[in-house]
LUMMAR-777728 format. One record per atom (N, C-alpha, C): residue in one letter; y, z, x. Coordinates in pm, whole numbers, padded with zeros to 5 digits, always signed. Layout:
N
aYZX
...
This chain:
355
m+00823-02656-01068
m+00761-02691-00964
m+00603-02622-00982
q+00545-02747-00905
q+00368-02675-00955
q+00387-02674-00788
t+00304-02535-00790
t+00238-02504-00646
t+00133-02582-00550
p+00179-02630-00425
p+00066-02735-00342
p-00026-02730-00363
h-00154-02745-00378
h-00239-02808-00401
h-00286-02749-00238
v-00395-02682-00206
v-00452-02622-00089
v-00591-02691-00093
p-00607-02810+00021
p-00786-02820-00011
p-00892-02726+00002
p-01025-02691-00064
p-01076-02583-00039
p-01125-02622+00125
v-01177-02508+00169
v-01249-02551+00309
v-01412-02506+00303
t-01497-02581+00355
t-01622-02546+00357
t-01682-02451+00452
q-01630-02369+00512
q-01650-02287+00613
q-01648-02138+00519
k-01774-02100+00544
k-01763-01949+00447
k-01658-01891+00537
p-01545-01768+00423
p-01462-01696+00483
p-01498-01583+00572
g-01472-01586+00695
g-01447-01503+00757
g-01530-01578+00879
a-01607-01660+00877
a-01634-01741+00985
a-01581-01842+01004
s-01453-01835+01019
s-01383-01962+01066
s-01429-01985+01220
a-01414-02083+01288
a-01401-02048+01440
a-01265-01979+01484
t-01219-02049+01455
t-01052-02042+01471
t-01023-01854+01506
f-01077-01761+01324
f-01078-01658+01376
f-01150-01573+01451
a-01282-01693+01493
a-01397-01629+01599
a-01302-01614+01734
e-01219-01710+01724
e-01173-01690+01904
e-01069-01614+01901
l-00952-01571+01789
l-00875-01442+01821
l-00934-01314+01819
l-01062-01291+01772
l-01151-01240+01744
l-01178-01132+01853
k-01240-01257+01927
k-01280-01266+02129
k-01182-01203+02192
r-01082-01289+02170
r-00939-01199+02236
r-00917-01072+02219
v-00925-01020+02119
v-00880-00882+02076
v-01011-00789+02095
k-01152-00823+02085
k-01190-00733+02131
k-01226-00710+02302
a-01214-00840+02355
a-01193-00806+02510
a-01085-00697+02538
e-00966-00701+02468
e-00903-00545+02493
e-00925-00475+02430
g-01098-00438+02397
g-01082-00276+02320
g-01000-00243+02195
l-00913-00337+02158
l-00831-00317+02076
l-00907-00285+01937
l-01051-00280+01919
l-01118-00251+01767
l-01212-00148+01821
d-01204-00055+01920
d-01255+00061+01981
d-01143+00160+01918
l-01244+00253+01867
l-01175+00379+01748
l-01104+00474+01847
a-01014+00534+01801
a-00940+00634+01920
a-00922+00746+01857
p-01037+00822+01817
p-01057+00966+01723
p-00982+01080+01816
r-00911+01033+01974
r-00801+01147+01982
r-00656+01137+01958
y-00653+00977+01931
y-00528+00990+01824
y-00493+01015+01742
y-00654+01007+01627
y-00608+01068+01495
y-00607+01246+01437
v-00679+01231+01554
v-00666+01417+01566
v-00522+01441+01589
g-00451+01398+01685
g-00315+01416+01706
g-00257+01409+01561
r-00259+01286+01515
r-00145+01250+01381
r-00239+01339+01251
l-00334+01365+01263
l-00351+01494+01153
l-00289+01619+01185
t-00284+01615+01292
t-00233+01752+01338
t-00077+01791+01318
l-00005+01604+01345
l+00123+01627+01306
l+00113+01602+01183
n+00043+01561+01078
n+00120+01561+00959
n+00079+01736+00876
t-00032+01796+00945
t-00043+01925+00903
t+00087+01971+00960
a+00143+01980+01062
a+00288+02076+01100
a+00408+02011+00989
l+00366+01896+00960
l+00473+01869+00866
l+00439+01969+00734
l+00363+01914+00687
l+00351+02028+00581
l+00344+02120+00575
v+00292+02191+00653
v+00328+02370+00666
v+00431+02373+00659
a+00503+02314+00763
a+00697+02310+00808
a+00710+02335+00626
g+00760+02249+00542
g+00777+02223+00406
g+00740+02310+00313
l+00579+02393+00324
l+00580+02461+00250
l+00613+02637+00319
v+00603+02640+00425
v+00679+02813+00479
v+00819+02784+00402
t+00895+02661+00429
t+01045+02660+00392
t+01077+02703+00245
f+00909+02648+00214
f+00963+02616+00031
f+00968+02788-00026
f+00894+02849+00015
f+00848+02981-00037
f+00973+03109+00055
a+01004+03073+00162
a+01131+03133+00209
a+01259+03112+00131
l+01242+03025+00070
l+01364+02960+00009
l+01415+03052-00074
g+01239+03031-00176
g+01283+03079-00308
g+01355+02991-00405
d+01432+03092-00532
d+01500+03008-00587
d+01651+02957-00573
s+01615+02860-00476
s+01746+02781-00422
s+01768+02646-00466
r+01910+02604-00438
r+01935+02454-00423
r+01898+02373-00376
w+01852+02447-00255
w+01794+02403-00109
w+01618+02366-00147
q+01604+02357-00221
q+01504+02349-00276
q+01441+02148-00308
l+01571+02153-00328
l+01581+01963-00371
l+01540+01917-00209
l+01571+01944-00133
l+01574+01907+00007
l+01436+01899+00036
v+01385+02026-00017
v+01226+02046+00012
v+01151+01962-00079
a+01158+01884-00160
a+01072+01847-00229
a+01093+01702-00213
l+01214+01631-00162
l+01247+01511-00094
l+01156+01505+00027
w+01127+01631+00149
w+01051+01653+00223
w+00947+01662+00208
m+00858+01729+00067
m+00689+01668+00053
m+00678+01562+00003
g+00790+01468-00081
g+00759+01303-00098
g+00755+01236+00050
l+00786+01320+00147
l+00807+01248+00257
l+00674+01231+00332
c+00634+01437+00337
c+00488+01422+00357
c+00373+01384+00296
g+00383+01388+00153
g+00281+01298+00049
g+00247+01137+00186
a+00336+01071+00147
a+00312+00968+00197
a+00282+00958+00338
q+00352+01046+00435
q+00252+01014+00580
q+00102+01085+00561
s+00092+01144+00437
s-00096+01200+00490
s-00180+01054+00383
a-00094+00991+00318
a-00142+00878+00271
a-00174+00795+00365
f-00122+00796+00493
f-00136+00691+00624
f-00299+00738+00647
m-00334+00825+00634
m-00426+00932+00714
m-00597+00898+00641
w-00563+00912+00478
w-00690+00854+00405
w-00682+00679+00392
h-00596+00626+00439
h-00573+00486+00425
h-00666+00444+00541
d-00650+00463+00642
d-00699+00505+00770
d-00831+00548+00748
a-00928+00598+00663
a-01024+00657+00691
a-01110+00595+00585
g-01033+00548+00488
g-01112+00490+00382
g-01100+00310+00462
h-01082+00284+00568
h-01054+00184+00641
h-01202+00192+00747
k-01243+00306+00828
k-01340+00359+00902
k-01284+00336+00992
a-01164+00293+01035
a-01011+00337+01143
a-01076+00420+01239
m-01080+00502+01148
m-01095+00668+01237
m-01138+00718+01309
f-01306+00739+01254
f-01370+00851+01363
f-01515+00789+01316
r-01603+00792+01420
r-01738+00738+01348
r-01812+00791+01302
d-01797+00916+01343
d-01898+01025+01206
d-01837+00974+01031
k-01899+00893+00962
k-01898+00862+00826
k-01832+00977+00757
r-01907+01060+00766
r-01866+01230+00699
r-01732+01282+00727
l-01732+01291+00797
l-01587+01310+00883
l-01548+01260+00841
a-01480+01106+00847
a-01337+01025+00794
a-01320+01029+00613
s-01474+01066+00551
s-01494+01103+00448
s-01410+01198+00406
a-01421+01308+00453
a-01366+01416+00426
a-01202+01422+00463
v-01194+01338+00557
v-01065+01340+00556
v-00969+01245+00476
g-01061+01127+00428
g-00998+01094+00291
g-01024+01143+00177
y-01083+01212+00131
y-01087+01284-00018
y-00966+01412-00015
f-00953+01463+00130
f-00886+01582+00152
f-00739+01513+00153
h-00727+01424+00193
h-00546+01373+00170
h-00519+01267+00083
a-00607+01218+00034
a-00657+01130-00109
a-00631+01256-00233
n-00736+01284-00282
n-00748+01387-00339
n-00652+01530-00365
f-00727+01597-00257
f-00635+01763-00278
f-00473+01720-00254
v-00441+01672-00138
v-00310+01634-00105
v-00209+01583-00249
n-00254+01443-00259
n-00186+01321-00335
n-00222+01320-00446
g-00371+01370-00471
g-00380+01377-00617
g-00416+01213-00695
v-00431+01139-00567
v-00489+01011-00602
v-00663+01006-00602
s-00743+00959-00677
s-00888+00927-00652
s-00928+00817-00537
f-00994+00904-00430
f-01040+00805-00329
f-01154+00741-00316
g-01235+00747-00415
g-01333+00623-00415
g-01275+00533-00525
w-01245+00564-00594
w-01138+00465-00693
w-01027+00350-00564
w-00969+00440-00471
w-00890+00345-00442
w-00958+00301-00336
v-01027+00360-00243
v-01118+00259-00160
v-01187+00102-00218
n-01284+00130-00334
n-01312+00025-00372
n-01198-00047-00461
h-01079-00033-00501
h-00964-00083-00506
h-00941-00195-00420
h-00873-00110-00294
h-00828-00183-00181
h-00929-00263-00094
n-01027-00250-00132
n-01092-00323-00023
n-01099-00500-00091
r-01109-00461-00192
r-01094-00590-00300
r-00994-00656-00272
h-00865-00570-00282
h-00711-00600-00226
h-00745-00708-00096
h-00780-00664-00009
h-00797-00693+00105
h-00876-00795+00134
s-00999-00833+00034
s-01098-00964+00070
s-00997-01085-00013
n-00926-01021-00090
n-00850-01168-00143
n-00702-01138-00192
p-00607-01131-00048
p-00531-01083-00075
p-00419-01203-00134
n-00320-01179-00291
n-00229-01235-00382
n-00294-01340-00434
h-00443-01304-00497
h-00505-01405-00549
h-00510-01366-00650
l-00439-01428-00767
l-00399-01399-00864
l-00537-01320-01001
d-00676-01390-00998
d-00756-01319-01030
d-00847-01225-00973
m-00845-01250-00829
m-00916-01202-00747
m-00851-01007-00645
d-00727-01046-00644
d-00651-00923-00605
d-00626-00803-00719
p-00656-00706-00695
p-00649-00614-00849
p-00548-00542-00834
d-00481-00573-00691
d-00299-00506-00678
d-00245-00585-00712
i-00224-00739-00781
i-00153-00834-00819
i-00125-00751-00987
g-00282-00768-01019
g-00320-00730-01177
g-00249-00612-01220
r-00226-00479-01164
r-00222-00393-01215
r-00062-00374-01246
r+00009-00444-01185
r+00156-00409-01207
r+00221-00452-01310
t+00351-00407-01332
t+00375-00462-01451
t+00508-00559-01439
a+00520-00597-01293
a+00614-00744-01291
a+00516-00857-01285
i+00534-00963-01277
i+00482-01093-01272
i+00482-01154-01105
f+00363-01221-01093
f+00417-01277-00977
f+00382-01450-00941
d+00369-01473-01115
d+00322-01594-01151
d+00362-01644-01288
l+00376-01699-01324
l+00444-01699-01487
l+00310-01725-01574
k+00202-01773-01506
k+00079-01743-01606
k+00053-01600-01633
q+00107-01514-01558
q+00064-01358-01601
q+00152-01298-01744
y+00268-01392-01782
y+00383-01287-01859
y+00327-01359-01971
a+00256-01407-02040
a+00205-01441-02148
a+00079-01257-02167
a+00051-01211-02084
a+00010-01101-02135
a+00063-00963-02137
r+00208-01006-02080
r+00293-00881-02155
r+00322-00847-02269
r+00378-00716-02294
r+00416-00692-02444
r+00486-00631-02432
g+00608-00632-02530
g+00693-00516-02546
g+00791-00477-02438
v+00801-00322-02403
v+00929-00310-02267
v+00852-00415-02166
k+00724-00443-02177
k+00690-00496-02033
k+00777-00630-01997
r+00793-00691-02141
r+00863-00839-02102
r+00961-00833-02079
f+01057-00699-02146
f+01190-00673-02117
f+01193-00639-01953
i+01091-00601-01846
i+01081-00553-01761
i+01091-00656-01638
v+01016-00768-01711
v+00959-00882-01633
v+01174-00957-01604
r+01182-00962-01705
r+01272-01034-01737
r+01415-00998-01611
y+01435-00907-01558
y+01488-00842-01497
y+01422-00754-01370
q+01285-00818-01352
q+01197-00699-01215
q+01290-00746-01112
s+01382-00826-01126
s+01420-00831-00958
s+01484-00685-00889
t+01534-00657-00982
t+01590-00489-01028
t+01501-00352-01034
l+01428-00380-01141
l+01336-00329-01254
l+01225-00271-01109
f+01187-00331-01092
f+01050-00334-01024
f+01091-00252-00862
f+01206-00194-00844
f+01242-00115-00720
f+01275+00024-00818
v+01341+00002-00916
v+01358+00071-00984
v+01244+00213-01038
l+01159+00095-01069
l+01084+00182-01143
l+00941+00273-01019
l+01019+00217-00915
l+00912+00313-00761
l+00904+00410-00816
v+00978+00478-00884
v+00981+00670-00854
v+00862+00687-00973
l+00835+00600-01064
l+00720+00621-01135
l+00579+00586-01053
e+00562+00552-00943
e+00422+00518-00850
e+00386+00617-00824
s+00408+00734-00774
s+00311+00825-00790
s+00254+00917-00942
l+00337+00900-01025
l+00284+00935-01125
l+00191+00868-01199
k+00182+00704-01171
k+00094+00599-01194
k-00046+00657-01144
m-00025+00688-00968
m-00158+00688-00957
m-00247+00831-00972
h-00184+00940-01021
h-00224+01051-01065
h-00296+00991-01166
k-00229+00888-01296
k-00254+00849-01403
k-00421+00806-01435
t-00403+00673-01307
t-00526+00648-01247
t-00593+00682-01219
a-00614+00836-01129
a-00706+00845-01061
a-00770+00965-01197
v-00726+00957-01329
v-00754+01075-01440
v-00866+01006-01490
k-00778+00887-01528
k-00866+00740-01570
k-01003+00722-01510
a-01000+00662-01381
a-01130+00663-01306
a-01235+00788-01335
l-01203+00884-01280
l-01312+01009-01287
l-01360+01001-01477
t-01256+01040-01555
t-01368+01014-01671
t-01365+00902-01724
g-01380+00785-01658
g-01458+00684-01689
g-01539+00629-01603
g-01581+00705-01528
g-01705+00695-01391
g-01650+00609-01318
q-01579+00594-01250
q-01569+00428-01177
q-01540+00564-01002
a-01585+00653-01042
a-01604+00707-00902
a-01708+00774-00871
k-01758+00703-00740
k-01908+00772-00713
k-01940+00928-00681
r-01873+01037-00640
r-01866+01154-00615
r-01771+01202-00702
r-01807+01178-00816
r-01714+01217-00979
r-01676+01394-00938
v-01807+01527-00927
v-01774+01634-00926
v-01681+01680-00791
l-01704+01626-00686
l-01620+01681-00573
l-01498+01601-00598
e-01423+01481-00660
e-01318+01478-00670
e-01271+01502-00753
t-01325+01570-00874
t-01251+01643-00995
t-01226+01747-00926
t-01358+01817-00867
t-01282+01943-00800
t-01198+01947-00722
l-01135+01852-00629
l-01035+01860-00579
l-00892+01809-00631
l-00902+01736-00750
l-00785+01711-00828
l-00747+01856-00901
l-00821+01952-00970
l-00839+02006-01037
l-00750+02186-00927
a-00861+02188-00819
a-00783+02308-00716
a-00603+02222-00713
r-00587+02132-00655
r-00450+02071-00613
r-00371+02123-00724
a-00404+02075-00869
a-00327+02121-00965
a-00281+02240-01014
v-00389+02308-01013
v-00388+02495-00956
v-00297+02470-00867
l-00283+02498-00754
l-00237+02531-00669
l-00069+02504-00681
y-00064+02412-00643
y+00030+02332-00679
y+00154+02379-00793
l+00074+02363-00877
l+00195+02376-01016
l+00202+02530-01025
g+00102+02664-01001
g+00114+02794-00970
g+00201+02808-00883
a+00187+02753-00759
a+00318+02733-00609
a+00462+02742-00691
v+00440+02629-00744
v+00639+02519-00838
v+00668+02666-00929
f+00591+02710-00984
f+00608+02823-01109
f+00613+02965-01084
t+00542+02994-00966
t+00579+03116-00931
t+00688+03169-00820
v+00703+03047-00777
v+00886+03031-00659
v+00979+03007-00778
l+00991+02901-00825
l+01090+02847-00901
l+01085+02866-01071
p+01208+02871-01111
p+01255+02899-01274
p+01176+02774-01352
p+01104+02800-01467
p+01063+02697-01496
p+01115+02565-01521
l+01220+02547-01549
l+01336+02416-01555
l+01379+02385-01405
f+01380+02429-01364
f+01437+02470-01216
f+01270+02379-01148
g+01170+02421-01184
g+01055+02419-01148
g+01060+02239-01192
v+01030+02199-01296
v+01016+02096-01359
v+01116+01961-01246
v+01207+02040-01239
v+01286+01914-01164
v+01290+01913-01011
f+01199+02072-00941
f+01168+02014-00846
f+00990+01914-00809
i+00932+01925-00915
i+00824+01863-00974
i+00854+01698-00996
l+00979+01677-01091
l+00997+01508-01071
l+01046+01450-00966
v+01148+01559-00847
v+01212+01486-00760
v+01120+01461-00632
q+01041+01539-00636
q+00892+01542-00545
q+00808+01364-00519
q+00795+01418-00672
q+00691+01296-00762
q+00803+01186-00749
a+00917+01140-00780
a+00977+01064-00741
a+01016+00986-00599
s+01042+01072-00485
s+01079+01086-00369
s+00926+01002-00325
l+00811+01049-00350
l+00718+00990-00276
l+00652+00896-00367
g+00680+00832-00493
g+00665+00710-00541
g+00741+00630-00510
v+00888+00671-00479
v+00948+00560-00385
v+00878+00487-00278
y+00847+00627-00173
y+00817+00622-00080
y+00693+00531-00044
f+00609+00538-00162
f+00480+00433-00181
f+00527+00303-00192
g+00576+00302-00294
g+00643+00178-00317
g+00714+00059-00205
l+00790+00116-00144
l+00864+00076-00047
l+00768+00041+00105
i+00654+00115+00093
i+00538+00117+00204
i+00510-00023+00118
f+00438-00042+00032
f+00343-00120-00017
f+00426-00269-00033
a+00562-00266-00109
a+00661-00399-00157
a+00629-00501-00056
p+00679-00470+00042
p+00720-00602+00183
p+00574-00683+00205
n+00448-00596+00199
n+00334-00658+00246
n+00322-00782+00238
h+00337-00841+00073
h+00279-00988+00017
h+00347-01014-00063
k+00449-00919-00127
k+00479-00999-00222
k+00633-01107-00171
g+00610-01239-00241
g+00697-01310-00236
g+00611-01408-00102
m+00507-01398-00111
m+00399-01455+00010
m+00334-01576-00054
q+00253-01632+00014
q+00193-01755-00073
q+00108-01671-00133
i+00103-01741-00274
i+00005-01703-00378
i-00120-01780-00441
r-00239-01728-00470
r-00370-01876-00475
r-00402-01818-00614
d-00474-01895-00687
d-00509-01912-00785
d-00680-01972-00797
g-00723-01972-00958
g-00835-02047-00997
g-00981-01965-00948
e-01099-01984-00927
e-01223-01909-00931
e-01278-01906-00761
e-01219-01985-00694
e-01241-01972-00564
e-01142-01973-00497
e-01192-01886-00326
e-01082-01952-00213
e-01055-02042-00188
t-00913-02090-00142
t-00892-02202-00127
t-00884-02192+00062
l-00860-02081+00124
l-00845-02046+00221
l-00945-01998+00311
d-00959-02051+00456
d-01068-01956+00553
d-01012-01794+00586
w-01055-01710+00678
w-01007-01578+00673
w-00887-01540+00750
l-00880-01632+00831
l-00729-01654+00913
l-00606-01666+00791
e-00615-01785+00751
e-00488-01819+00733
e-00495-01753+00558
r-00565-01702+00539
r-00548-01645+00389
r-00501-01470+00422
q-00543-01414+00548
q-00443-01273+00582
q-00309-01356+00631
v-00310-01430+00704
v-00171-01461+00822
v-00052-01475+00674
l-00102-01596+00589
l-00014-01689+00511
l+00001-01546+00374
t-00060-01484+00348
t-00012-01446+00224
t+00091-01279+00270
s+00072-01259+00419
s+00110-01131+00447
s+00253-01109+00503
r+00316-01022+00514
r+00465-01045+00562
r+00479-00882+00671
n+00507-00894+00807
n+00566-00826+00881
n+00724-00760+00884
i+00695-00677+00919
i+00867-00562+00910
i+00873-00556+01079
r+00928-00624+01140
r+00970-00578+01278
r+00998-00478+01352
p+00867-00447+01391
p+00821-00329+01451
p+00974-00265+01566
s+00947-00080+01541
s+01055-00022+01630
s+00991+00123+01648
l+01002+00218+01696
l+00912+00359+01684
l+00964+00421+01544
v+01100+00389+01517
v+01112+00480+01351
v+01025+00375+01264
i+01056+00263+01249
i+00973+00144+01187
i+00792+00203+01143
d+00749+00201+01225
d+00633+00203+01323
d+00578+00350+01257
f+00669+00442+01249
f+00673+00581+01204
f+00647+00623+01044
l+00773+00545+01017
l+00770+00504+00836
l+00684+00416+00775
y+00611+00364+00840
y+00493+00206+00782
y+00380+00320+00821
g+00393+00368+00878
g+00232+00425+00919
g+00171+00265+01001
g+00229+00198+01081
g+00135+00102+01115
g+00118-00013+00994
l+00167+00003+00904
l+00169-00089+00803
l+00274-00211+00832
n+00395-00180+00906
n+00445-00316+00913
n+00410-00426+00984
y+00271-00371+01053
y+00181-00500+01147
y+00073-00503+01000
q+00175-00560+00916
q+00089-00602+00776
q-00057-00703+00806
v+00020-00831+00861
v-00080-00944+00891
v-00205-00891+00985
e-00169-00839+01127
e-00254-00754+01206
e-00389-00657+01130
h-00318-00574+01045
h-00400-00482+00968
h-00488-00590+00861
h-00447-00677+00797
h-00527-00772+00745
h-00655-00824+00772
l-00555-00861+00930
l-00718-00932+00973
l-00780-00831+01033
f-00742-00715+01129
f-00856-00642+01131
f-00847-00480+01063
p-00927-00491+00986
p-00878-00381+00865
p-00915-00215+00907
a-01014-00273+01027
a-01089-00123+01075
a-01011-00102+01215
m-00921-00163+01290
m-00833-00145+01377
m-00770-00036+01401
p-00728+00086+01470
p-00708+00199+01454
p-00553+00150+01488
q-00469+00237+01441
q-00276+00184+01393
q-00253+00213+01541
k-00274+00286+01629
k-00207+00247+01783
k-00240+00127+01817
n-00343+00056+01794
n-00352-00043+01857
n-00312-00235+01786
l-00213-00173+01680
l-00184-00288+01572
l-00051-00356+01684
a-00030-00316+01744
a+00117-00370+01831
a+00056-00451+01928
r+00007-00420+02011
r-00048-00521+02129
r-00162-00625+02016
a-00183-00604+01896
a-00258-00698+01834
a-00156-00799+01778
r-00082-00768+01747
r+00074-00828+01692
r+00087-00973+01790
v+00080-00893+01885
v+00130-00992+02060
v+00022-01087+02052
l-00112-01068+02054
l-00201-01150+02072
l-00245-01269+01934
t-00165-01231+01844
t-00207-01292+01706
t-00066-01376+01655
r+00044-01317+01728
r+00139-01406+01699
r+00165-01563+01846
a+00091-01489+01939
a+00043-01634+02047
a-00032-01686+02001
y-00152-01650+01950
y-00284-01785+01866
y-00159-01768+01730
c-00138-01770+01649
c-00051-01864+01560
c+00038-01964+01630
a+00106-01920+01688
a+00151-02021+01761
a+00116-02181+01794
e-00014-02112+01890
e-00105-02221+01962
e-00123-02322+01800
r-00214-02269+01750
r-00240-02338+01654
r-00186-02338+01504
g-00003-02347+01538
g+00021-02394+01403
g+00038-02358+01282
i+00004-02187+01274
i-00033-02112+01159
i+00101-02023+01132
p+00184-02044+01040
p+00314-01968+01026
p+00300-01837+01038
y+00343-01745+01028
y+00375-01628+01120
y+00510-01562+01084
h+00465-01465+00950
h+00632-01441+00857
h+00679-01281+00950
e+00788-01293+01015
e+00800-01148+01065
e+00971-01159+01024
v+01024-01023+00973
v+01170-01019+00980
v+01189-00850+00983
g+01322-00888+00968
g+01357-00735+00995
g+01380-00646+00845
f+01395-00508+00888
f+01349-00403+00758
f+01444-00454+00601
w+01572-00464+00617
w+01688-00501+00465
w+01628-00657+00444
a+01576-00758+00511
a+01549-00878+00515
a+01373-00880+00453
s+01316-00791+00435
s+01200-00775+00390
s+01232-00781+00194
y+01277-00704+00214
y+01296-00620+00082
y+01416-00693-00013
r+01488-00783+00039
r+01583-00908-00007
r+01449-01041-00032
e+01418-01062+00012
e+01250-01155+00000
e+01185-01114-00144
v+01183-01017-00137
v+01110-00976-00205
v+01178-00987-00370
a+01313-00892-00379
a+01377-00923-00441
a+01426-01110-00530
r+01390-01151-00412
r+01458-01281-00412
r+01366-01379-00530
y+01248-01339-00469
y+01113-01395-00546
y+01052-01369-00639
l+01074-01226-00696
l+01056-01208-00839
l+01196-01211-00911
h+01300-01248-00891
h+01382-01305-01005
h+01353-01435-00958
k+01300-01538-00882
k+01301-01675-00892
k+01192-01664-01023
v+01102-01635-00976
v+00967-01634-01084
v+01009-01560-01209
s+01065-01478-01236
s+01157-01448-01411
s+01211-01548-01418
a+01281-01617-01380
a+01424-01706-01396
a+01396-01796-01516
p+01290-01867-01538
p+01275-01998-01638
p+01218-01870-01768
i+01175-01720-01758
i+01209-01695-01852
i+01296-01606-01939
r+01423-01582-01845
r+01544-01554-01868
r+01641-01702-01931
r+01570-01835-01877
r+01607-01894-01943
r+01576-01980-02075
g+01470-01899-02122
g+01347-01944-02220
g+01284-02115-02182
e+01267-02058-02036
e+01196-02208-02044
e+01079-02121-01944
v+00895-02125-02012
v+00857-02093-01998
v+00746-02130-01891
g+00660-02186-01796
g+00589-02281-01809
g+00608-02336-01664
k+00714-02334-01591
k+00732-02337-01464
k+00683-02247-01350
r+00636-02295-01204
r+00578-02209-01128
r+00642-02225-01006
p+00735-02134-00976
p+00801-02115-00839
p+00761-02145-00743
q+00779-02179-00648
q+00741-02154-00482
q+00773-02032-00479
p+00652-01982-00331
p+00699-01834-00310
p+00860-01860-00216
v+00897-01751-00148
v+01010-01748-00064
v+00956-01715+00050
g+01001-01767+00172
g+00925-01751+00319
g+00846-01797+00360
């Protein structure tokens, strides 16, 4: 089946009158005002979580319980990622130098990710989410989200695509390692502005991280610890990003076909909030609101959700929000549907998105 044609708009992206009205409502409640005290609290909490893990690591020594510490440190790494994410979106502090310091520390030093590369990559994703040619998040995955991507897959990647509804989630264990590899490629390839700073932070992290692991643990167990920690971090990373856009509306071509409001709402999926979900996702379960207002502090996204849902209902714009498990079922179902013609030996049809 062919993806339905959406006629191009004449207004410039971001200048939509409908978005302007929603933006006015959001601004009226001060939801775009920065909240530095909130982030000081979040940074303090994240630091406490990391310190607790490090203290336990050194206290336990050579113990099988270190595998639980590895899982804990994986969780801490993903929680730390929320800090570099919000710093990169300028949602944290008015002082750009302070925000950048938070970003570089949490991305490069804590997680081994290039902050400079990530900011550029992520901003392009936000501008054109789920666009086959303009969204770099779609292009860098092994999985395909449209059959036209299959021709570029070779070797084992073709096997992965055939069974991607399952293997997509299995391969999340490698996500953190892929981010490390991307950081090295970005810095050696000159894709980061502050190359010396980023390289220094990555090297310092590697020396301290590997030095601590192999000082406290025997070599073989140290390798196991690193693999468990990196795998848990990768799975957590993946489970955060997977439901956000996968299976939502896909666009293609040289130009955008949607204005800013519809571009962000129709391509994003929310996960129904609760105290636990909000903590685990760092506010990214409010994906619609985050994409509409990327510089909004995390603590204001819940209220923005209320305003956005009401506004979309007024204007007849579909707003997609599901529960935790339903979000992953939708992703798996969509990936299965995309690759079905390949399993049947029929390459050429383009399945419609789920949801």
